[in-house]
C-alpha positions as CSV (number, residue, x, y, z in Angstrom):
1,M,-4.6,-104.8,10.9
2,Y,-5.1,-102.6,7.9
3,G,-1.3,-101.8,7.8
4,H,-0.4,-105.5,8.1
5,I,-2.7,-106.7,5.3
6,L,-1.7,-103.7,3.1
7,K,2.0,-104.4,3.6
8,Y,1.8,-108.1,2.6
9,R,-0.6,-107.5,-0.3
10,L,1.8,-104.9,-1.7
11,M,4.6,-107.5,-1.4
12,C,2.5,-110.2,-3.1
13,L,1.4,-108.0,-6.0
14,T,4.8,-106.6,-6.7
15,K,6.3,-110.1,-6.8
16,D,3.9,-111.2,-9.4
17,K,6.3,-110.9,-12.3
18,D,3.8,-111.6,-15.1
19,N,1.5,-108.8,-14.0
20,M,4.4,-106.4,-13.3
21,F,5.7,-106.9,-16.8
22,W,2.4,-106.2,-18.5
23,I,1.4,-103.3,-16.3
24,L,4.8,-101.6,-15.9
25,I,7.4,-102.7,-18.4
26,F,5.2,-103.3,-21.5
27,P,3.7,-99.7,-21.5
28,I,7.2,-98.2,-21.2
29,V,8.6,-100.3,-24.0
30,L,5.5,-99.7,-26.2
31,S,5.7,-95.9,-25.6
32,T,9.4,-96.0,-26.6
33,L,8.6,-97.8,-29.8
34,L,5.7,-95.5,-30.6
35,Y,7.9,-92.5,-30.0
36,A,10.6,-93.8,-32.3
37,A,8.0,-94.7,-35.0
38,L,5.8,-91.6,-34.8
39,S,8.1,-88.8,-33.6
40,N,8.1,-87.0,-37.0
41,I,4.4,-87.6,-37.8
42,G,3.5,-84.0,-36.8
43,N,6.3,-82.5,-38.8
44,Q,5.4,-84.2,-42.1
45,E,3.9,-82.1,-44.8
46,L,0.2,-82.9,-44.7
47,F,-0.8,-80.9,-47.7
48,H,0.4,-80.6,-51.3
49,Q,-0.9,-78.5,-54.2
50,I,-3.4,-80.2,-56.4
51,P,-1.9,-80.8,-59.9
52,L,-4.2,-79.6,-62.6
53,A,-3.8,-78.8,-66.3
54,L,-5.4,-76.0,-68.2
55,V,-6.2,-76.5,-71.9
56,A,-7.1,-73.0,-73.3
57,E,-6.0,-70.3,-75.8
58,E,-3.3,-68.0,-74.6
59,E,-5.6,-65.0,-74.1
60,E,-8.0,-67.1,-72.1
61,S,-5.3,-68.8,-70.0
62,E,-4.0,-65.6,-68.5
63,E,-7.4,-64.6,-67.1
64,V,-8.2,-68.1,-65.8
65,T,-4.9,-68.7,-64.2
66,R,-4.9,-65.3,-62.5
67,L,-8.3,-66.0,-60.9
68,M,-7.6,-69.6,-60.1
69,N,-4.0,-69.1,-58.7
70,A,-5.4,-66.7,-56.1
71,T,-5.2,-69.8,-53.8
72,D,-2.3,-72.0,-53.0
73,L,-4.5,-75.1,-53.3
74,V,-4.1,-75.6,-57.0
75,E,-1.0,-75.8,-59.2
76,F,-1.9,-75.1,-62.8
77,Q,0.1,-76.3,-65.8
78,M,-0.5,-75.2,-69.4
79,M,-0.9,-78.1,-71.8
80,D,-2.6,-79.1,-75.0
81,Q,-5.5,-81.5,-74.8
82,T,-3.5,-84.6,-76.0
83,E,-0.7,-84.0,-73.4
84,A,-3.2,-83.3,-70.6
85,Q,-5.1,-86.5,-71.4
86,A,-1.9,-88.5,-71.4
87,S,-0.9,-87.0,-68.0
88,L,-4.3,-87.7,-66.6
89,E,-4.1,-91.4,-67.6
90,N,-0.6,-91.7,-66.1
91,E,-2.1,-90.2,-62.9
92,E,0.3,-87.2,-63.0
93,L,-2.8,-85.0,-62.8
94,I,-6.1,-85.3,-61.0
95,G,-7.8,-83.7,-64.0
96,Y,-7.7,-80.9,-66.5
97,V,-9.8,-77.9,-67.3
98,L,-10.9,-77.6,-71.0
99,M,-11.8,-74.1,-72.1
100,D,-14.2,-74.7,-75.0
101,E,-17.5,-73.0,-75.7
102,E,-18.2,-73.7,-72.1
103,M,-15.7,-74.7,-69.4
104,K,-15.4,-78.4,-68.8
105,F,-13.6,-80.3,-66.0
106,V,-12.2,-83.7,-67.1
107,V,-11.4,-86.3,-64.5
108,Q,-10.6,-90.0,-64.4
109,T,-11.7,-90.7,-60.8
110,K,-13.7,-89.1,-58.1
111,G,-12.2,-87.9,-54.8
112,M,-11.7,-85.1,-52.4
113,E,-9.2,-83.3,-54.5
114,Q,-11.5,-83.4,-57.5
115,S,-14.3,-82.0,-55.4
116,I,-12.1,-79.1,-54.2
117,V,-11.2,-78.2,-57.8
118,R,-14.9,-78.3,-58.8
119,L,-15.7,-75.8,-56.0
120,F,-13.1,-73.4,-57.4
121,L,-14.4,-73.9,-60.9
122,N,-17.9,-73.1,-59.8
123,H,-16.6,-70.0,-58.1
124,Y,-14.9,-69.0,-61.3
125,R,-18.1,-69.5,-63.4
126,Q,-20.1,-67.4,-60.9
127,T,-17.5,-64.6,-61.0
128,V,-17.4,-64.6,-64.8
129,G,-21.2,-64.6,-65.0
130,T,-21.4,-61.7,-62.6
131,V,-18.9,-59.7,-64.5
132,E,-20.6,-60.3,-67.9
133,N,-23.9,-59.3,-66.4
134,I,-22.5,-56.1,-65.0
135,M,-20.9,-55.3,-68.4
136,R,-24.2,-55.7,-70.2
137,N,-26.3,-53.7,-67.7
138,H,-24.0,-51.4,-65.9
139,P,-20.8,-50.9,-67.9
140,E,-20.0,-47.7,-65.9
141,Q,-19.4,-49.9,-62.8
142,M,-16.7,-52.0,-64.4
143,G,-13.8,-50.1,-62.9
144,S,-14.9,-50.7,-59.3
145,V,-15.8,-54.4,-60.1
146,V,-12.2,-55.0,-61.4
147,N,-10.8,-53.4,-58.3
148,R,-12.9,-55.6,-56.0
149,L,-11.9,-58.7,-57.9
150,E,-8.3,-57.9,-57.4
151,T,-8.7,-57.1,-53.7
152,R,-11.2,-59.4,-52.2
153,Q,-12.6,-58.6,-48.8
154,V,-13.1,-61.2,-46.0
155,F,-16.0,-60.4,-43.7
156,T,-15.5,-63.3,-41.3
157,T,-12.8,-64.0,-38.6
158,P,-11.9,-67.6,-38.0
159,V,-12.0,-68.5,-34.3
160,S,-10.8,-71.8,-33.1
161,A,-12.5,-73.7,-30.3
162,A,-9.2,-75.4,-29.5
163,R,-6.6,-74.1,-27.1
164,A,-3.7,-75.9,-28.8
165,K,-2.8,-77.4,-32.1
166,L,-3.1,-81.2,-31.8
167,D,-0.1,-83.3,-32.7
168,P,-1.5,-86.5,-34.2
169,M,1.0,-88.5,-32.3
170,L,-0.7,-87.5,-29.0
171,I,-3.8,-89.5,-29.9
172,F,-1.7,-92.7,-29.7
173,F,-0.1,-91.7,-26.3
174,F,-3.5,-90.7,-24.8
175,A,-4.8,-94.1,-25.7
176,L,-1.6,-95.7,-24.3
177,I,-1.9,-94.0,-20.9
178,A,-5.6,-95.0,-20.8
179,M,-4.8,-98.6,-21.6
180,T,-2.1,-98.6,-18.9
181,C,-4.7,-97.4,-16.4
182,M,-7.0,-100.2,-17.5
183,Y,-4.2,-102.7,-17.0
184,G,-4.9,-102.2,-13.3
185,A,-7.7,-104.7,-14.0
186,Y,-5.0,-107.4,-13.7
187,L,-4.4,-106.3,-10.1
188,G,-8.1,-106.1,-9.4
189,L,-8.6,-109.6,-10.8
190,R,-5.8,-110.9,-8.7
191,E,-7.4,-109.5,-5.6
192,A,-10.8,-110.9,-6.6
193,V,-9.3,-114.4,-7.0
194,D,-7.4,-114.2,-3.8
195,I,-10.6,-113.6,-1.8
196,Q,-12.7,-116.4,-3.2
197,A,-12.0,-119.7,-1.4
198,N,-13.2,-121.8,-4.3
199,L,-10.5,-120.3,-6.6
200,S,-7.3,-120.6,-4.6
201,D,-5.7,-122.1,-1.5
202,L,-4.6,-118.7,-0.4
203,A,-8.2,-117.4,-0.5
204,A,-9.3,-120.4,1.6
205,R,-6.9,-119.5,4.3
206,I,-8.0,-115.8,4.1
207,N,-11.6,-116.8,4.5
208,I,-11.1,-118.7,7.8
209,A,-9.2,-115.7,9.3
210,P,-11.1,-113.9,12.1
211,I,-11.7,-110.8,10.1
212,H,-14.6,-109.7,8.0
213,K,-14.2,-110.7,4.4
214,M,-15.2,-107.3,3.0
215,K,-12.6,-105.6,5.2
216,T,-9.9,-107.9,3.9
217,F,-11.0,-107.3,0.3
218,F,-11.1,-103.5,0.8
219,Y,-7.6,-103.5,2.3
220,S,-6.3,-105.7,-0.6
221,I,-8.0,-103.5,-3.3
222,S,-6.3,-100.5,-1.6
223,A,-2.9,-102.1,-2.2
224,A,-3.8,-102.7,-5.9
225,V,-4.8,-99.1,-6.3
226,I,-1.6,-97.8,-4.7
227,I,0.6,-100.0,-7.0
228,Q,-1.4,-98.9,-10.1
229,V,-1.1,-95.2,-9.2
230,L,2.6,-95.6,-8.7
231,I,2.9,-97.4,-12.1
232,I,0.9,-94.7,-13.9
233,S,3.0,-92.0,-12.2
234,V,6.2,-93.7,-13.5
235,L,4.7,-93.9,-17.0
236,L,3.7,-90.2,-17.0
237,A,7.1,-89.1,-15.7
238,Y,8.8,-91.3,-18.5
239,L,6.7,-89.7,-21.2
240,Q,7.2,-86.1,-20.1
241,F,10.7,-86.1,-18.8
242,V,12.5,-88.8,-20.8
243,L,10.6,-88.9,-24.1
244,K,9.8,-85.1,-23.8
245,I,6.2,-85.5,-24.9
246,N,4.1,-82.5,-24.3
247,L,0.8,-83.7,-22.8
248,G,-0.4,-80.2,-22.1
249,D,-0.1,-77.6,-19.4
250,R,-2.8,-79.0,-17.1
251,S,-0.5,-81.4,-15.3
252,V,-2.5,-81.6,-12.1
253,L,-5.7,-82.5,-13.8
254,I,-3.8,-85.0,-16.0
255,Y,-2.4,-86.7,-12.9
256,L,-5.7,-86.7,-11.0
257,T,-7.4,-88.1,-14.1
258,S,-4.8,-90.9,-14.2
259,V,-5.5,-91.7,-10.6
260,L,-9.2,-92.0,-11.3
261,G,-8.4,-94.1,-14.3
262,S,-6.3,-96.4,-12.1
263,V,-9.2,-96.8,-9.7
264,L,-11.5,-97.6,-12.6
265,G,-9.1,-100.2,-14.0
266,V,-8.7,-102.0,-10.6
267,M,-12.4,-102.0,-9.9
268,A,-13.1,-103.3,-13.5
269,G,-10.8,-106.3,-12.8
270,A,-12.4,-106.9,-9.4
271,F,-15.8,-106.9,-11.1
272,I,-14.8,-109.3,-13.8
273,G,-13.2,-111.6,-11.2
274,T,-16.2,-111.8,-8.9
275,V,-19.1,-111.7,-11.3
276,L,-18.0,-114.2,-14.0
277,K,-18.2,-117.9,-13.1
278,T,-15.3,-119.0,-15.2
279,S,-11.7,-120.1,-14.7
280,E,-8.9,-117.7,-13.8
281,N,-7.3,-118.1,-17.2
282,M,-10.6,-117.2,-18.9
283,K,-11.0,-114.1,-16.7
284,N,-7.4,-113.0,-17.6
285,A,-8.3,-113.4,-21.2
286,I,-11.4,-111.2,-20.7
287,V,-9.3,-108.5,-19.0
288,T,-6.8,-108.6,-21.9
289,I,-9.7,-108.1,-24.4
290,F,-11.2,-105.4,-22.3
291,S,-8.0,-103.4,-22.1
292,L,-6.4,-104.0,-25.5
293,G,-9.7,-104.0,-27.4
294,G,-10.7,-100.8,-25.7
295,A,-7.3,-99.2,-26.5
296,Y,-7.7,-100.2,-30.2
297,L,-11.1,-98.5,-30.4
298,A,-9.7,-95.4,-28.6
299,G,-7.1,-95.0,-31.4
300,L,-3.9,-96.8,-30.1
301,M,-3.2,-98.7,-33.3
302,N,-4.8,-96.2,-35.7
303,F,-5.8,-92.7,-34.6
304,S,-8.6,-92.6,-37.3
305,T,-10.3,-95.6,-35.6
306,K,-11.4,-93.3,-32.7
307,Y,-13.2,-91.0,-35.2
308,T,-14.6,-93.9,-37.2
309,V,-16.2,-95.4,-34.0
310,A,-17.5,-92.0,-32.9
311,E,-19.2,-91.5,-36.3
312,N,-20.6,-95.0,-36.9
313,V,-21.1,-96.5,-33.4
314,P,-21.2,-93.5,-31.0
315,I,-22.6,-95.6,-28.1
316,L,-19.2,-97.4,-28.0
317,T,-17.5,-94.1,-27.1
318,V,-19.4,-94.1,-23.8
319,L,-19.4,-97.8,-23.1
320,N,-15.6,-98.1,-23.6
321,P,-13.9,-96.9,-20.4
322,V,-10.5,-96.7,-22.2
323,N,-12.0,-94.2,-24.7
324,L,-13.6,-92.2,-21.9
325,L,-10.2,-91.8,-20.3
326,A,-8.3,-91.1,-23.5
327,D,-10.9,-88.5,-24.5
328,A,-10.6,-86.8,-21.1
329,Y,-6.9,-86.3,-21.8
330,Y,-7.7,-85.1,-25.3
331,A,-10.2,-82.6,-23.9
332,L,-7.7,-81.3,-21.3
333,Y,-5.1,-80.7,-24.1
334,M,-7.4,-79.3,-26.8
335,F,-10.2,-77.2,-25.2
336,D,-10.4,-74.1,-23.0
337,S,-13.8,-75.3,-21.8
338,L,-13.8,-78.3,-19.4
339,E,-17.3,-79.3,-20.3
340,R,-16.3,-82.3,-22.4
341,Y,-13.7,-83.3,-19.8
342,W,-16.1,-83.3,-16.9
343,M,-18.6,-85.3,-19.0
344,N,-16.1,-88.0,-19.5
345,I,-15.2,-87.9,-15.8
346,M,-18.8,-88.3,-14.8
347,Y,-19.1,-91.4,-17.0
348,M,-16.0,-92.8,-15.5
349,I,-17.2,-92.3,-11.9
350,G,-20.5,-94.0,-13.0
351,F,-18.5,-97.0,-14.1
352,I,-16.5,-97.1,-10.9
353,I,-19.7,-97.1,-8.8
354,L,-21.2,-99.8,-11.0
355,F,-18.2,-102.0,-10.7
356,F,-17.9,-101.4,-7.0
357,L,-21.6,-102.3,-6.3
358,G,-21.4,-105.4,-8.5
359,T,-18.2,-106.5,-6.8
360,Y,-19.6,-105.8,-3.3
361,M,-22.8,-107.7,-3.9
362,N,-21.0,-110.8,-5.2
363,V,-18.3,-110.9,-2.5
364,R,-20.7,-110.1,0.4
365,R,-23.2,-112.9,-0.4
366,R,-20.8,-115.6,-1.3
367,K,-20.7,-118.4,1.3
368,Y,-18.8,-121.6,1.4
369,A,-20.2,-124.9,2.9
370,S,-16.7,-126.2,3.4
371,I,-13.2,-124.8,3.2
């Protein structure tokens, strides 16, 4: 009986052209367009030197530029004050340093670049103040002080918590894979509709068959999960072998995570289809909002959205299944430790259990006076 129901449910689901387009064709087309639009985003120069002018006497400028040009962050240009002010107003500079009785930093607007320059200027002031203090109190130490200024020592070693350098393009593709998994909700919704006699003629015929309704529903959901797993497998193969996108070296965990995400998507659709007392069209609209809205918050349209949500409304990072799945891929790619990955997996399993219990309770207790 299981094989018979499974076979015909597979045939019914695969012949649903609308669902097959959105679940299979649309993600492949979207991934191709994303790849074409974003393939060079990781190769673009993300940093440029900060343009800055120095207004000072010649003897002062040599000392200042030597200390300030020790970093590649700032590009100094020598100008007189009139020229520097004109360049600042034309937005050719972010500001200029005026060496008067005391050093002044002249800007037109506030921003990150101005803040960075201010940090370096404060460092310069501290260095000059230290040297002047040593000259007054310990002139015999000036030789060693000059040597230390010319050869600065670094007492810390930077250690990255990441196992790889993240290509910004991957944020979009992680969210795309997660969204495709959640598109399994369309299949779950279809199975939920086809088991409720008040929603379709097919469901009415199924309900009068001499087999337990929950068994029929379980067999049907199995068919939906199998199709969704096959679809996500096709998408992963397309991304890795056709578009040549490097999703990381943990391929087995990536695939198993996608399988779990497919189950989550199908169960979410079944939950929506059985719990809500609205029309089928309204339920389809809710599934669309659930998957596309979740993908937007997970960074599909703008990768900075993911971080904005995490900073301002952190609860949404947990309540959004698409984000949990996308973040699981991110953790697999970025970190040696799997702690963050398993935390996302636990949340996803929790959602699956919640959706399953909600679906089970609503399907089990639903009776029909007449079919």
